[in-house]
C-alpha positions in Angstrom: -12.7 -18.4 -14.7 -12.1 -14.8 -16.4 -12.0 -11.8 -14.6 -13.9 -9.1 -15.6 -12.1 -5.8 -15.2 -13.0 -2.1 -15.1 -11.5 0.1 -18.4 -12.4 3.9 -19.1 -16.0 3.2 -18.3 -17.1 0.2 -19.5 -16.4 -3.6 -17.8 -15.1 -6.2 -20.0 -12.7 -10.0 -20.1 -9.9 -8.9 -18.9 -8.2 -10.9 -22.3 -9.9 -7.7 -24.0 -8.7 -4.7 -22.3 -6.4 -2.9 -23.8 -4.7 0.1 -23.2 -2.7 2.4 -25.6 1.0 2.6 -26.5 1.0 6.3 -26.0 -0.3 6.3 -22.5 1.7 8.1 -20.0 1.2 5.6 -17.8 3.3 3.6 -19.6 5.4 5.8 -21.4 6.3 7.8 -18.6 5.2 6.7 -15.4 2.9 8.9 -15.6 0.3 7.7 -13.1 -1.2 7.2 -9.8 -2.9 4.0 -8.0 -4.7 2.9 -4.7 -5.1 -0.4 -3.9 -8.4 -1.7 -1.2 -8.7 -4.1 0.6 -11.7 -6.7 0.7 -12.7 -8.6 3.3 -16.0 -10.7 3.6 -17.4 -9.2 0.0 -17.0 -5.8 1.4 -14.2 -2.8 0.7 -11.7 -1.5 3.5 -11.5 1.3 4.6 -12.4 3.2 1.1 -13.1 6.3 2.5 -9.5 7.0 2.8 -8.3 5.7 -0.3 -10.5 7.7 -2.5 -9.3 10.8 -0.6 -5.6 10.1 -0.4 -6.7 9.3 -4.9 -7.4 12.7 -4.8 -4.5 14.0 -3.1 -2.3 12.3 -5.3 -3.7 13.5 -8.4 -4.1 17.1 -7.2 0.1 17.1 -6.3 0.5 15.8 -9.6 -2.0 18.1 -11.7 -3.8 15.3 -13.3 -7.8 15.7 -13.8 -9.9 12.5 -11.7 -12.3 10.7 -13.8 -14.0 9.3 -11.3 -16.6 11.2 -8.6 -16.9 9.2 -4.9 -20.3 7.3 -5.7 -19.8 6.6 -8.9 -15.8 4.7 -7.9 -17.6 2.5 -5.1 -19.9 0.9 -7.2 -17.3 0.0 -9.4 -15.4 -0.8 -6.8 -18.8 -3.1 -5.3 -19.9 -4.4 -9.5 -16.1 -5.3 -9.2 -16.3 -7.6 -6.4 -19.7 -8.7 -7.2 -19.3 -10.5 -10.9 -15.4 -11.7 -10.4 -17.4 -12.9 -6.7 -14.5 -12.0 -4.7 -15.2 -12.6 -0.7 -11.2 -11.7 0.4 -8.4 -10.0 -2.2 -8.3 -6.4 -3.3 -9.4 -4.4 -6.0 -6.6 -2.5 -7.9 -7.1 1.3 -9.6 -4.8 3.0 -11.4 -5.6 6.5 -13.2 -3.0 8.3 -15.4 -3.4 11.1 -17.7 -4.1 9.2 -20.7 -3.2 9.2 -24.3 -1.6 12.3 -26.1 -1.4 10.5 -28.9 2.6 10.6 -29.3 5.4 10.7 -26.9 6.1 14.5 -25.8 7.5 15.1 -21.6 5.4 17.3 -22.0 1.8 17.5 -20.6 -0.6 17.1 -23.1 -3.4 19.6 -23.5 -5.9 20.0 -21.3 -8.5 17.8 -23.3 -6.3 13.9 -22.9 -9.0 12.3 -21.3 -6.9 9.9 -18.3 -6.8 6.5 -18.7 -8.5 4.5 -15.6 -8.5 0.7 -14.9 -9.4 -1.5 -11.7 -9.7 -4.8 -11.5 -9.3 -7.6 -8.7 -7.3 -10.4 -6.9 -8.8 -12.9 -5.3 -6.6 -13.2 -2.1 -8.0 -16.8 0.2 -7.0 -16.4 3.6 -6.0 -13.1 3.0 -7.3 -12.0 7.0 -5.5 -15.3 8.7 -2.2 -14.9 6.4 0.1 -17.5 8.0 3.0 -14.4 8.0 1.4 -13.0 10.6 2.1 -16.1 12.4 5.2 -16.1 11.5 6.4 -13.2 11.0 8.4 -11.8 8.7 12.1 -11.8 7.7 13.2 -8.5 6.2 16.6 -6.4 4.9 17.9 -2.9 4.7 18.9 -1.3 2.1 19.3 2.4 0.9 16.7 4.5 0.1 17.1 5.5 -3.8 13.7 6.2 -4.9 12.3 9.9 -5.8 11.4 12.7 -3.6 7.9 12.6 -3.7 6.6 9.3 -2.0 4.0 11.3 -0.4 2.5 10.7 -4.3 1.2 6.9 -4.5 2.4 7.6 -8.2 3.3 4.0 -10.4 7.0 4.9 -10.5 7.7 1.4 -8.7 10.6 -0.2 -10.4 13.3 0.8 -6.7 10.6 -1.4 -4.4 10.7 -4.1 -6.9 14.6 -4.0 -7.3 13.8 -3.8 -3.9 11.3 -7.1 -3.5 14.1 -8.9 -5.5 17.4 -8.0 -3.1 15.4 -9.3 0.0 13.9 -12.9 -1.9 18.1 -12.6 -3.2 19.4 -13.2 0.5 16.4 -15.6 1.7 14.4 -12.8 3.0 10.8 -11.6 3.5 10.9 -7.8 2.7 13.1 -4.6 2.5 13.7 -1.7 4.5 14.7 1.5 2.9 17.7 3.7 4.7 17.4 7.6 4.2 20.8 9.4 6.2 21.0 6.7 8.7 17.0 6.8 8.6 14.2 3.8 8.4 11.9 6.0 5.8 10.0 2.9 4.6 9.5 -0.6 4.0 9.0 -1.4 -0.1 5.5 -1.0 0.2 4.5 -1.0 3.2 5.4 2.1 6.4 7.7 0.6 9.0 7.5 0.1 13.1 9.3 -0.2 16.0 8.2 -1.0 19.7 10.4 -0.4 22.8 9.0 -0.7 25.8 5.2 0.7 25.7 6.2 2.5 22.9 5.6 2.5 19.3 7.6 4.5 16.8 7.1 5.3 13.3 8.3 8.1 10.9 5.8 10.9 11.2 4.4 12.4 7.8 6.7 14.2 5.0 7.2 13.9 1.5 9.2 10.8 2.8 7.1 8.0 3.2 3.8 7.1 2.1 0.9 8.2 3.6 -0.7 5.0 4.6 -4.5 4.5 5.5 -3.8 1.6 6.4 -0.9 4.0 9.1 -3.8 6.4 10.0 -6.6 3.4 11.4 -3.7 1.5 13.3 -2.1 4.8 14.6 -5.9 5.6 15.5 -6.3 2.1 17.3 -3.7 1.8 19.4 -4.1 5.7 20.7 -7.5 4.7 21.6 -6.4 1.7 23.4 -4.1 3.6 25.3 -0.6 2.4 23.5 2.1 5.1 23.7 3.1 6.1 20.3 5.8 8.3 19.2 6.6 9.7 15.9 9.7 10.1 15.0 13.1 8.3 13.3 14.8 5.9 14.2 17.5 4.3 12.7 18.3 0.6 11.8 20.3 -0.5 14.9 17.8 1.5 16.4 15.4 -1.8 14.6 17.0 -4.1 15.7 17.2 -3.7 19.1 13.7 -3.2 19.7 11.5 -5.8 21.4 9.2 -5.9 18.2 8.5 -4.4 14.8 6.2 -4.9 12.5 4.9 -3.3 9.0 1.2 -1.9 7.6 -0.2 -1.5 5.0 -3.6 -1.8 3.3 -2.7 -5.7 1.7 -0.8 -6.6 4.4 -2.6 -5.2 7.8 -0.6 -5.4 10.9 2.4 -7.9 10.0 4.6 -8.8 12.5 9.1 -8.3 11.9 10.8 -10.8 13.4 14.2 -10.9 11.8 16.4 -8.0 10.4 19.9 -8.2 8.3 19.4 -11.9 9.9 19.8 -10.8 13.5 16.9 -11.7 15.5 14.0 -8.8 16.9 13.0 -9.5 20.0 12.0 -13.2 21.2 11.9 -13.7 17.1 8.6 -14.0 17.3 6.0 -12.5 16.6 5.2 -9.7 19.8 2.4 -9.3 22.2 1.7 -5.4 20.2 1.7 -6.3 16.4 -0.2 -9.0 17.5 -2.9 -7.3 19.5 -3.1 -4.5 16.5 -3.6 -6.9 13.9 -6.6 -8.5 16.4 -8.5 -5.0 17.1 -7.3 -3.5 13.1 -9.5 -6.3 11.4 -12.3 -5.8 14.3 -12.6 -3.0 13.8 -12.3 -2.2 9.9 -14.5 -5.4 9.6 -17.5 -3.2 11.7 -16.5 -0.1 9.4 -16.3 -2.1 6.0 -19.0 -1.5 2.9 
């Protein structure tokens, strides 16, 4: 089945969709993106993703080519025509095609480029990885300083994923000045005793939509939450560890740099948080 994608106001077959070689997303990584999960044919936390999209665009002084209602309709239409039950919708907005290459921003009348496409992921909610947990390695964080903006500058996270793969692991946590920032495509957490520990929001990490929901659900479930920096050594000595993201929800971490975390199996806190997150998110899906 050929996917139907959305490009600049039109639905079309994926092989018909083209973007100019002068598009600043291609030449300068001058763009932002969001990924919204689909469960049971419905969108998970669309409101949060739209608000973060607006924030990212604003931080880069980039025009928003759409609005909430129209973008919601595009998401729903792509879910419908591509028959997505479980999967993801990728959205990207760039500063557009100014007709040539220049470091300076193009004229304000330059039309942004907006692209959306679906990815079908059957079994997303019941991922086998959640049953066995992830193995991660630690690497130096060499990204730019504005990680709170969800840009398409993903080369270093890609290199981190590949470093993990070469090491026989699933992912990498990045370290800056001795402290864990986040995973290559997720927020990082440890559990010590009854306390969930995760780095506080700042320009150093992505302001995860799933992160916000999980921390809210944790507090509602009377779990202790502490937002502070933690070291990789502290993580290795923790009782549990896990990550959150829009595409993995809550995913246990069972090994760091070859050393088992806790019992080396998914812990009770991460397993319970995953259950709560899926249950509550499905109730609120649109």
